[in-house]
N, C-alpha and C positions, 0 to 999 in steps of 0.2 A: 863075585863080590864087587860091588860098585865102590870105586874110589874117586875122590874129588880132591884135587890139589890146586889151591889158589896161589897166585903169585902176582907181583907187579906193584904192590903197595909201596908207600913211603911217605916222607914228609914233603909237602909242597906248599908254596905260598898261595894265598887267595888269588883266584884268577888263573892259576896254573892248570896243567893237565896231567893225567895219568892214564895208563892203559893196563887194566887188570886182565889176567888170563887164568883160565881154569882147565887143567888137564883132566879129562874124564876117562875112566876105564871101567869096563863091566857093562856099559850100555853105550848105544850109539846116539850121539847128539842129533844125527840125521832123523831118527825115528822117535825122538822124545822131546817134549816141550821143556825148555830149560829156563832157569831164572838166576838172577843175582839178588841176594839179600844183604842186609847190613844190620849191625847191632852196635849202637852207641852205648857208652857206660850209663847204667841206670835205666835203660830203655829195653823194650822187647825187640826181638829180631823182626825186621820188616822187609816186605817185598819191595824191591827197587825197580827191577826191569825183568821182562819176560819175553820169550820168543817161542812161537808155536811151530808146528811141523811145516806149515805153509809159509813161514817166514814173517808172519805178522808179529809186530812188537807192541808192547805196552809198557808204560812208565809211570812211576809215582809222580804225582803232579809237580812236586818240588824239583824234580830232575829233568822234566821234559825240556827238550831243546838243548840240553847240556850233555846228557848221557846217551850212548848208543850201544845196544847189545847186538852181538853177532855170533855166529858159529862158523867153525871151519870143519867141514865134514871129513876132509882128508886127514887132518891132524886130530880130530875128535876133541876139539877144544871149544870153550865158550869164552868170549871176550867182552869186556865192558870198557868202552872209551869214555873217559870222563873229562869234560872240558869246563872251563869257567868255574872251577871248584870254589866252594864256600866253606867257611869254618864249620857250618852245620852239617857238612858232608863227612866230617870226621867220624869214623866208625871202623869196626872190623867187617870186612866184606867177605861173603861166602857165595859159592854157587851151589845149586842143587836142582833137582827135578822140580818142575812147577807144582806138581800135585802129589808126588810120592817122595816123602822126605827120607832119602837115603842117609846113611851115617854122615854127619857133617864133617867137612875137612877142618883144617886148622885155621882157615881164613887168612886174610891178608890185611894188615893194618894200614889204613889211610888216615893221615893226619894233615889237616889243612890249617896252617898257622903262619903268621908272619914273625 
C-alpha cells in the first residue's frame, strides 16, 4: 500500500522560503515519476512540479525559477524547495505519482501572508 506523508508547510511572509518534504512508502521514488500538486480554496487541485526517472523536471509557469523539486533515493522522499513565495502560492500542497494517483495524503498547508 502506497502512503504519502507531506510536511514542512507553514506561515511565511511574501518573499520568504519553505521546504516541503514528502515521505513515500510502498513505491520507490527512484523508479517512479513524482510530482507536487496544490489546491487553493475554491480551486481545483493543480500540478505544480514534476520529476521524471531521468531527473528531468517540469514546473507550472507561475513557479518557474522559484520552486525546485528533487528526490532523495536513499530516504525515499520527494522535496519541494520554494523561494520568493507569493500570496498566490497559498494552498494545501500534496505529493503523488505523476500519472498514477495513489491515495492522497493529508497535505501540508502553505500560507503566504504579511
